[in-house]
PDB file of N, CA, C and O in Angstrom:
ATOM      1  N   ARG A   1      21.243 -12.233   6.858  1.00  0.00           N
ATOM      2  CA  ARG A   1      20.415 -12.963   5.905  1.00  0.00           C
ATOM      3  C   ARG A   1      20.585 -14.453   6.154  1.00  0.00           C
ATOM      4  O   ARG A   1      21.699 -14.958   6.294  1.00  0.00           O
ATOM      5  N   ARG A   2      19.429 -15.153   6.207  1.00  0.00           N
ATOM      6  CA  ARG A   2      19.451 -16.610   6.370  1.00  0.00           C
ATOM      7  C   ARG A   2      18.519 -17.236   5.341  1.00  0.00           C
ATOM      8  O   ARG A   2      17.477 -16.669   5.013  1.00  0.00           O
ATOM      9  N   ASN A   3      18.890 -18.391   4.840  1.00  0.00           N
ATOM     10  CA  ASN A   3      18.032 -19.104   3.900  1.00  0.00           C
ATOM     11  C   ASN A   3      16.729 -19.514   4.577  1.00  0.00           C
ATOM     12  O   ASN A   3      16.735 -19.965   5.723  1.00  0.00           O
ATOM     13  N   GLY A   4      15.628 -19.359   3.878  1.00  0.00           N
ATOM     14  CA  GLY A   4      14.331 -19.772   4.398  1.00  0.00           C
ATOM     15  C   GLY A   4      13.679 -18.768   5.325  1.00  0.00           C
ATOM     16  O   GLY A   4      12.564 -18.991   5.797  1.00  0.00           O
ATOM     17  N   VAL A   5      14.366 -17.659   5.593  1.00  0.00           N
ATOM     18  CA  VAL A   5      13.794 -16.630   6.465  1.00  0.00           C
ATOM     19  C   VAL A   5      13.678 -15.355   5.631  1.00  0.00           C
ATOM     20  O   VAL A   5      14.650 -14.625   5.432  1.00  0.00           O
ATOM     21  N   GLY A   6      12.477 -15.115   5.158  1.00  0.00           N
ATOM     22  CA  GLY A   6      12.261 -13.952   4.315  1.00  0.00           C
ATOM     23  C   GLY A   6      10.814 -13.530   4.363  1.00  0.00           C
ATOM     24  O   GLY A   6      10.062 -13.905   5.263  1.00  0.00           O
ATOM     25  N   PHE A   7      10.444 -12.749   3.383  1.00  0.00           N
ATOM     26  CA  PHE A   7       9.109 -12.176   3.336  1.00  0.00           C
ATOM     27  C   PHE A   7       8.030 -13.260   3.332  1.00  0.00           C
ATOM     28  O   PHE A   7       7.059 -13.159   4.081  1.00  0.00           O
ATOM     29  N   TYR A   8       8.185 -14.284   2.509  1.00  0.00           N
ATOM     30  CA  TYR A   8       7.146 -15.309   2.416  1.00  0.00           C
ATOM     31  C   TYR A   8       7.110 -16.204   3.638  1.00  0.00           C
ATOM     32  O   TYR A   8       6.051 -16.730   3.980  1.00  0.00           O
ATOM     33  N   ALA A   9       8.221 -16.388   4.294  1.00  0.00           N
ATOM     34  CA  ALA A   9       8.218 -17.126   5.570  1.00  0.00           C
ATOM     35  C   ALA A   9       7.436 -16.340   6.612  1.00  0.00           C
ATOM     36  O   ALA A   9       6.714 -16.922   7.421  1.00  0.00           O
ATOM     37  N   MET A  10       7.579 -15.020   6.593  1.00  0.00           N
ATOM     38  CA  MET A  10       6.833 -14.172   7.513  1.00  0.00           C
ATOM     39  C   MET A  10       5.329 -14.258   7.220  1.00  0.00           C
ATOM     40  O   MET A  10       4.524 -14.352   8.146  1.00  0.00           O
ATOM     41  N   ARG A  11       4.952 -14.225   5.951  1.00  0.00           N
ATOM     42  CA  ARG A  11       3.543 -14.334   5.575  1.00  0.00           C
ATOM     43  C   ARG A  11       2.976 -15.695   5.980  1.00  0.00           C
ATOM     44  O   ARG A  11       1.844 -15.781   6.455  1.00  0.00           O
ATOM     45  N   HIS A  12       3.752 -16.743   5.793  1.00  0.00           N
ATOM     46  CA  HIS A  12       3.316 -18.089   6.168  1.00  0.00           C
ATOM     47  C   HIS A  12       3.055 -18.164   7.674  1.00  0.00           C
ATOM     48  O   HIS A  12       2.039 -18.707   8.108  1.00  0.00           O
ATOM     49  N   THR A  13       3.964 -17.625   8.451  1.00  0.00           N
ATOM     50  CA  THR A  13       3.811 -17.634   9.904  1.00  0.00           C
ATOM     51  C   THR A  13       2.618 -16.785  10.320  1.00  0.00           C
ATOM     52  O   THR A  13       1.834 -17.193  11.177  1.00  0.00           O
ATOM     53  N   PHE A  14       2.477 -15.612   9.721  1.00  0.00           N
ATOM     54  CA  PHE A  14       1.348 -14.738  10.053  1.00  0.00           C
ATOM     55  C   PHE A  14       0.026 -15.446   9.786  1.00  0.00           C
ATOM     56  O   PHE A  14      -0.869 -15.432  10.631  1.00  0.00           O
ATOM     57  N   GLU A  15      -0.100 -16.058   8.623  1.00  0.00           N
ATOM     58  CA  GLU A  15      -1.343 -16.767   8.258  1.00  0.00           C
ATOM     59  C   GLU A  15      -1.632 -17.894   9.245  1.00  0.00           C
ATOM     60  O   GLU A  15      -2.777 -18.076   9.660  1.00  0.00           O
ATOM     61  N   THR A  16      -0.614 -18.640   9.618  1.00  0.00           N
ATOM     62  CA  THR A  16      -0.786 -19.755  10.544  1.00  0.00           C
ATOM     63  C   THR A  16      -1.245 -19.275  11.911  1.00  0.00           C
ATOM     64  O   THR A  16      -2.206 -19.808  12.466  1.00  0.00           O
ATOM     65  N   VAL A  17      -0.574 -18.282  12.452  1.00  0.00           N
ATOM     66  CA  VAL A  17      -0.903 -17.772  13.781  1.00  0.00           C
ATOM     67  C   VAL A  17      -2.238 -17.040  13.758  1.00  0.00           C
ATOM     68  O   VAL A  17      -3.062 -17.238  14.651  1.00  0.00           O
ATOM     69  N   ALA A  18      -2.462 -16.207  12.764  1.00  0.00           N
ATOM     70  CA  ALA A  18      -3.706 -15.438  12.679  1.00  0.00           C
ATOM     71  C   ALA A  18      -4.914 -16.352  12.534  1.00  0.00           C
ATOM     72  O   ALA A  18      -5.996 -16.025  13.020  1.00  0.00           O
ATOM     73  N   GLY A  19      -4.747 -17.476  11.881  1.00  0.00           N
ATOM     74  CA  GLY A  19      -5.849 -18.415  11.709  1.00  0.00           C
ATOM     75  C   GLY A  19      -6.399 -18.931  13.019  1.00  0.00           C
ATOM     76  O   GLY A  19      -7.538 -19.395  13.074  1.00  0.00           O
ATOM     77  N   GLU A  20      -5.606 -18.858  14.076  1.00  0.00           N
ATOM     78  CA  GLU A  20      -6.056 -19.312  15.388  1.00  0.00           C
ATOM     79  C   GLU A  20      -7.130 -18.401  15.986  1.00  0.00           C
ATOM     80  O   GLU A  20      -7.801 -18.789  16.942  1.00  0.00           O
ATOM     81  N   CYS A  21      -7.302 -17.200  15.438  1.00  0.00           N
ATOM     82  CA  CYS A  21      -8.326 -16.290  15.970  1.00  0.00           C
ATOM     83  C   CYS A  21      -9.716 -16.634  15.438  1.00  0.00           C
ATOM     84  O   CYS A  21     -10.702 -16.006  15.822  1.00  0.00           O
ATOM     85  N   LEU A  22      -9.796 -17.628  14.556  1.00  0.00           N
ATOM     86  CA  LEU A  22     -11.060 -18.191  14.061  1.00  0.00           C
ATOM     87  C   LEU A  22     -11.909 -17.220  13.245  1.00  0.00           C
ATOM     88  O   LEU A  22     -13.135 -17.335  13.241  1.00  0.00           O
ATOM     89  N   ASP A  23     -11.290 -16.277  12.562  1.00  0.00           N
ATOM     90  CA  ASP A  23     -12.004 -15.377  11.657  1.00  0.00           C
ATOM     91  C   ASP A  23     -11.232 -15.329  10.345  1.00  0.00           C
ATOM     92  O   ASP A  23     -10.520 -14.364  10.066  1.00  0.00           O
ATOM     93  N   GLN A  24     -11.382 -16.387   9.538  1.00  0.00           N
ATOM     94  CA  GLN A  24     -10.588 -16.513   8.324  1.00  0.00           C
ATOM     95  C   GLN A  24     -10.880 -15.417   7.320  1.00  0.00           C
ATOM     96  O   GLN A  24      -9.989 -15.023   6.567  1.00  0.00           O
ATOM     97  N   VAL A  25     -12.104 -14.915   7.290  1.00  0.00           N
ATOM     98  CA  VAL A  25     -12.438 -13.820   6.374  1.00  0.00           C
ATOM     99  C   VAL A  25     -11.591 -12.595   6.704  1.00  0.00           C
ATOM    100  O   VAL A  25     -11.053 -11.953   5.802  1.00  0.00           O
ATOM    101  N   ALA A  26     -11.467 -12.267   7.987  1.00  0.00           N
ATOM    102  CA  ALA A  26     -10.657 -11.116   8.397  1.00  0.00           C
ATOM    103  C   ALA A  26      -9.175 -11.380   8.137  1.00  0.00           C
ATOM    104  O   ALA A  26      -8.454 -10.480   7.706  1.00  0.00           O
ATOM    105  N   VAL A  27      -8.718 -12.601   8.393  1.00  0.00           N
ATOM    106  CA  VAL A  27      -7.311 -12.941   8.129  1.00  0.00           C
ATOM    107  C   VAL A  27      -7.017 -12.768   6.644  1.00  0.00           C
ATOM    108  O   VAL A  27      -6.003 -12.173   6.281  1.00  0.00           O
ATOM    109  N   ASN A  28      -7.884 -13.276   5.788  1.00  0.00           N
ATOM    110  CA  ASN A  28      -7.676 -13.145   4.346  1.00  0.00           C
ATOM    111  C   ASN A  28      -7.618 -11.690   3.923  1.00  0.00           C
ATOM    112  O   ASN A  28      -6.828 -11.324   3.052  1.00  0.00           O
ATOM    113  N   SER A  29      -8.444 -10.865   4.528  1.00  0.00           N
ATOM    114  CA  SER A  29      -8.430  -9.445   4.202  1.00  0.00           C
ATOM    115  C   SER A  29      -7.106  -8.800   4.589  1.00  0.00           C
ATOM    116  O   SER A  29      -6.527  -8.043   3.810  1.00  0.00           O
ATOM    117  N   VAL A  30      -6.631  -9.100   5.789  1.00  0.00           N
ATOM    118  CA  VAL A  30      -5.346  -8.555   6.235  1.00  0.00           C
ATOM    119  C   VAL A  30      -4.217  -9.023   5.319  1.00  0.00           C
ATOM    120  O   VAL A  30      -3.301  -8.260   5.014  1.00  0.00           O
ATOM    121  N   MET A  31      -4.286 -10.270   4.886  1.00  0.00           N
ATOM    122  CA  MET A  31      -3.249 -10.837   4.030  1.00  0.00           C
ATOM    123  C   MET A  31      -3.324 -10.326   2.592  1.00  0.00           C
ATOM    124  O   MET A  31      -2.374 -10.474   1.824  1.00  0.00           O
ATOM    125  N   GLY A  32      -4.471  -9.718   2.231  1.00  0.00           N
ATOM    126  CA  GLY A  32      -4.633  -9.221   0.873  1.00  0.00           C
ATOM    127  C   GLY A  32      -5.070 -10.294  -0.101  1.00  0.00           C
ATOM    128  O   GLY A  32      -4.910 -10.133  -1.311  1.00  0.00           O
ATOM    129  N   HIS A  33      -5.623 -11.393   0.410  1.00  0.00           N
ATOM    130  CA  HIS A  33      -6.094 -12.467  -0.460  1.00  0.00           C
ATOM    131  C   HIS A  33      -7.424 -12.081  -1.101  1.00  0.00           C
ATOM    132  O   HIS A  33      -8.281 -11.468  -0.466  1.00  0.00           O
ATOM    133  N   VAL A  34      -7.574 -12.444  -2.349  1.00  0.00           N
ATOM    134  CA  VAL A  34      -8.802 -12.170  -3.083  1.00  0.00           C
ATOM    135  C   VAL A  34      -9.738 -13.364  -2.907  1.00  0.00           C
ATOM    136  O   VAL A  34      -9.343 -14.511  -3.117  1.00  0.00           O
ATOM    137  N   ASP A  35     -10.958 -13.086  -2.526  1.00  0.00           N
ATOM    138  CA  ASP A  35     -11.967 -14.117  -2.293  1.00  0.00           C
ATOM    139  C   ASP A  35     -12.947 -14.100  -3.459  1.00  0.00           C
ATOM    140  O   ASP A  35     -13.617 -13.093  -3.686  1.00  0.00           O
ATOM    141  N   GLN A  36     -13.040 -15.199  -4.200  1.00  0.00           N
ATOM    142  CA  GLN A  36     -13.927 -15.271  -5.355  1.00  0.00           C
ATOM    143  C   GLN A  36     -15.268 -15.933  -5.028  1.00  0.00           C
ATOM    144  O   GLN A  36     -16.039 -16.252  -5.933  1.00  0.00           O
ATOM    145  N   SER A  37     -15.546 -16.139  -3.739  1.00  0.00           N
ATOM    146  CA  SER A  37     -16.791 -16.798  -3.359  1.00  0.00           C
ATOM    147  C   SER A  37     -17.984 -15.866  -3.571  1.00  0.00           C
ATOM    148  O   SER A  37     -17.827 -14.652  -3.698  1.00  0.00           O
ATOM    149  N   MET A  38     -19.167 -16.452  -3.605  1.00  0.00           N
ATOM    150  CA  MET A  38     -20.389 -15.661  -3.744  1.00  0.00           C
ATOM    151  C   MET A  38     -20.562 -14.734  -2.539  1.00  0.00           C
ATOM    152  O   MET A  38     -21.013 -13.598  -2.682  1.00  0.00           O
ATOM    153  N   ALA A  39     -20.203 -15.225  -1.356  1.00  0.00           N
ATOM    154  CA  ALA A  39     -20.327 -14.407  -0.148  1.00  0.00           C
ATOM    155  C   ALA A  39     -19.522 -13.120  -0.265  1.00  0.00           C
ATOM    156  O   ALA A  39     -19.954 -12.072   0.214  1.00  0.00           O
ATOM    157  N   SER A  40     -18.349 -13.191  -0.902  1.00  0.00           N
ATOM    158  CA  SER A  40     -17.521 -11.986  -1.019  1.00  0.00           C
ATOM    159  C   SER A  40     -18.178 -10.926  -1.892  1.00  0.00           C
ATOM    160  O   SER A  40     -17.922  -9.734  -1.724  1.00  0.00           O
ATOM    161  N   HIS A  41     -19.028 -11.359  -2.830  1.00  0.00           N
ATOM    162  CA  HIS A  41     -19.721 -10.385  -3.685  1.00  0.00           C
ATOM    163  C   HIS A  41     -20.758  -9.601  -2.890  1.00  0.00           C
ATOM    164  O   HIS A  41     -21.076  -8.465  -3.243  1.00  0.00           O
ATOM    165  N   TYR A  42     -21.282 -10.184  -1.837  1.00  0.00           N
ATOM    166  CA  TYR A  42     -22.285  -9.529  -1.015  1.00  0.00           C
ATOM    167  C   TYR A  42     -21.681  -8.799   0.183  1.00  0.00           C
ATOM    168  O   TYR A  42     -22.346  -7.958   0.788  1.00  0.00           O
ATOM    169  N   ARG A  43     -20.451  -9.102   0.529  1.00  0.00           N
ATOM    170  CA  ARG A  43     -19.793  -8.501   1.692  1.00  0.00           C
ATOM    171  C   ARG A  43     -19.279  -7.121   1.316  1.00  0.00           C
ATOM    172  O   ARG A  43     -18.402  -6.982   0.463  1.00  0.00           O
ATOM    173  N   GLU A  44     -19.828  -6.112   1.956  1.00  0.00           N
ATOM    174  CA  GLU A  44     -19.421  -4.732   1.671  1.00  0.00           C
ATOM    175  C   GLU A  44     -18.138  -4.367   2.421  1.00  0.00           C
ATOM    176  O   GLU A  44     -17.213  -3.802   1.838  1.00  0.00           O
ATOM    177  N   THR A  45     -18.088  -4.685   3.687  1.00  0.00           N
ATOM    178  CA  THR A  45     -16.912  -4.342   4.491  1.00  0.00           C
ATOM    179  C   THR A  45     -16.650  -5.439   5.513  1.00  0.00           C
ATOM    180  O   THR A  45     -17.480  -6.316   5.753  1.00  0.00           O
ATOM    181  N   ILE A  46     -15.484  -5.355   6.094  1.00  0.00           N
ATOM    182  CA  ILE A  46     -15.130  -6.175   7.254  1.00  0.00           C
ATOM    183  C   ILE A  46     -14.828  -5.180   8.358  1.00  0.00           C
ATOM    184  O   ILE A  46     -13.985  -4.299   8.188  1.00  0.00           O
ATOM    185  N   GLY A  47     -15.500  -5.311   9.472  1.00  0.00           N
ATOM    186  CA  GLY A  47     -15.384  -4.332  10.552  1.00  0.00           C
ATOM    187  C   GLY A  47     -13.965  -4.188  11.087  1.00  0.00           C
ATOM    188  O   GLY A  47     -13.201  -5.150  11.158  1.00  0.00           O
ATOM    189  N   ASP A  48     -13.643  -2.965  11.456  1.00  0.00           N
ATOM    190  CA  ASP A  48     -12.324  -2.688  12.024  1.00  0.00           C
ATOM    191  C   ASP A  48     -12.062  -3.531  13.264  1.00  0.00           C
ATOM    192  O   ASP A  48     -10.920  -3.911  13.521  1.00  0.00           O
ATOM    193  N   ASP A  49     -13.104  -3.830  14.035  1.00  0.00           N
ATOM    194  CA  ASP A  49     -12.926  -4.640  15.236  1.00  0.00           C
ATOM    195  C   ASP A  49     -12.440  -6.043  14.882  1.00  0.00           C
ATOM    196  O   ASP A  49     -11.635  -6.619  15.614  1.00  0.00           O
ATOM    197  N   ARG A  50     -12.917  -6.596  13.771  1.00  0.00           N
ATOM    198  CA  ARG A  50     -12.472  -7.918  13.340  1.00  0.00           C
ATOM    199  C   ARG A  50     -11.022  -7.882  12.869  1.00  0.00           C
ATOM    200  O   ARG A  50     -10.247  -8.786  13.182  1.00  0.00           O
ATOM    201  N   LEU A  51     -10.654  -6.857  12.127  1.00  0.00           N
ATOM    202  CA  LEU A  51      -9.276  -6.723  11.650  1.00  0.00           C
ATOM    203  C   LEU A  51      -8.328  -6.496  12.823  1.00  0.00           C
ATOM    204  O   LEU A  51      -7.230  -7.051  12.864  1.00  0.00           O
ATOM    205  N   ARG A  52      -8.762  -5.683  13.767  1.00  0.00           N
ATOM    206  CA  ARG A  52      -7.959  -5.414  14.964  1.00  0.00           C
ATOM    207  C   ARG A  52      -7.755  -6.691  15.765  1.00  0.00           C
ATOM    208  O   ARG A  52      -6.665  -6.923  16.288  1.00  0.00           O
ATOM    209  N   ARG A  53      -8.800  -7.532  15.870  1.00  0.00           N
ATOM    210  CA  ARG A  53      -8.706  -8.793  16.615  1.00  0.00           C
ATOM    211  C   ARG A  53      -7.627  -9.693  16.009  1.00  0.00           C
ATOM    212  O   ARG A  53      -6.879 -10.344  16.738  1.00  0.00           O
ATOM    213  N   VAL A  54      -7.546  -9.730  14.682  1.00  0.00           N
ATOM    214  CA  VAL A  54      -6.509 -10.522  14.007  1.00  0.00           C
ATOM    215  C   VAL A  54      -5.126  -9.971  14.354  1.00  0.00           C
ATOM    216  O   VAL A  54      -4.235 -10.719  14.756  1.00  0.00           O
ATOM    217  N   ALA A  55      -4.956  -8.667  14.195  1.00  0.00           N
ATOM    218  CA  ALA A  55      -3.657  -8.041  14.474  1.00  0.00           C
ATOM    219  C   ALA A  55      -3.260  -8.209  15.936  1.00  0.00           C
ATOM    220  O   ALA A  55      -2.106  -8.510  16.240  1.00  0.00           O
ATOM    221  N   ASP A  56      -4.214  -8.016  16.837  1.00  0.00           N
ATOM    222  CA  ASP A  56      -3.923  -8.148  18.265  1.00  0.00           C
ATOM    223  C   ASP A  56      -3.545  -9.580  18.630  1.00  0.00           C
ATOM    224  O   ASP A  56      -2.667  -9.801  19.464  1.00  0.00           O
ATOM    225  N   HIS A  57      -4.208 -10.552  18.002  1.00  0.00           N
ATOM    226  CA  HIS A  57      -3.888 -11.958  18.282  1.00  0.00           C
ATOM    227  C   HIS A  57      -2.443 -12.270  17.886  1.00  0.00           C
ATOM    228  O   HIS A  57      -1.709 -12.903  18.644  1.00  0.00           O
ATOM    229  N   VAL A  58      -2.042 -11.822  16.697  1.00  0.00           N
ATOM    230  CA  VAL A  58      -0.671 -12.076  16.237  1.00  0.00           C
ATOM    231  C   VAL A  58       0.323 -11.305  17.101  1.00  0.00           C
ATOM    232  O   VAL A  58       1.377 -11.836  17.450  1.00  0.00           O
ATOM    233  N   ARG A  59       0.005 -10.078  17.446  1.00  0.00           N
ATOM    234  CA  ARG A  59       0.893  -9.271  18.291  1.00  0.00           C
ATOM    235  C   ARG A  59       1.086  -9.930  19.658  1.00  0.00           C
ATOM    236  O   ARG A  59       2.203  -9.979  20.173  1.00  0.00           O
ATOM    237  N   THR A  60       0.011 -10.429  20.235  1.00  0.00           N
ATOM    238  CA  THR A  60       0.104 -11.110  21.530  1.00  0.00           C
ATOM    239  C   THR A  60       0.980 -12.347  21.417  1.00  0.00           C
ATOM    240  O   THR A  60       1.828 -12.594  22.274  1.00  0.00           O
ATOM    241  N   TRP A  61       0.772 -13.131  20.348  1.00  0.00           N
ATOM    242  CA  TRP A  61       1.599 -14.330  20.126  1.00  0.00           C
ATOM    243  C   TRP A  61       3.076 -13.945  19.987  1.00  0.00           C
ATOM    244  O   TRP A  61       3.952 -14.609  20.539  1.00  0.00           O
ATOM    245  N   LEU A  62       3.336 -12.883  19.256  1.00  0.00           N
ATOM    246  CA  LEU A  62       4.715 -12.484  18.963  1.00  0.00           C
ATOM    247  C   LEU A  62       5.445 -11.970  20.189  1.00  0.00           C
ATOM    248  O   LEU A  62       6.624 -12.264  20.384  1.00  0.00           O
ATOM    249  N   TYR A  63       4.753 -11.206  21.014  1.00  0.00           N
ATOM    250  CA  TYR A  63       5.425 -10.537  22.131  1.00  0.00           C
ATOM    251  C   TYR A  63       5.199 -11.163  23.498  1.00  0.00           C
ATOM    252  O   TYR A  63       5.667 -10.623  24.501  1.00  0.00           O
ATOM    253  N   THR A  64       4.498 -12.282  23.563  1.00  0.00           N
ATOM    254  CA  THR A  64       4.326 -12.976  24.834  1.00  0.00           C
ATOM    255  C   THR A  64       5.507 -13.921  25.028  1.00  0.00           C
ATOM    256  O   THR A  64       5.736 -14.807  24.206  1.00  0.00           O
ATOM    257  N   PRO A  65       6.258 -13.734  26.118  1.00  0.00           N
ATOM    258  CA  PRO A  65       7.412 -14.608  26.343  1.00  0.00           C
ATOM    259  C   PRO A  65       6.972 -16.055  26.547  1.00  0.00           C
ATOM    260  O   PRO A  65       6.001 -16.328  27.251  1.00  0.00           O
ATOM    261  N   SER A  66       7.697 -16.966  25.925  1.00  0.00           N
ATOM    262  CA  SER A  66       7.378 -18.379  26.103  1.00  0.00           C
ATOM    263  C   SER A  66       8.001 -18.868  27.399  1.00  0.00           C
ATOM    264  O   SER A  66       9.048 -18.382  27.827  1.00  0.00           O
ATOM    265  N   VAL A  67       7.349 -19.822  28.006  1.00  0.00           N
ATOM    266  CA  VAL A  67       7.809 -20.326  29.308  1.00  0.00           C
ATOM    267  C   VAL A  67       8.790 -21.447  29.113  1.00  0.00           C
ATOM    268  O   VAL A  67       9.293 -22.004  30.088  1.00  0.00           O
TER     269      VAL A  67
END
């Protein structure tokens, strides 16, 4: 156990890295954020391909060795 390294630090890092995939709607969905915008009232689903792209982007960042 270390100070500052916990569940919310992980969420913060995930949000930061996932945001680089340029699909904030999909990132928010993965994070479980509630969207109160008018667009969200009309949005029925977010495609699995978009959600997968977010997860794959973070996975690639996490497991790619740094030089």
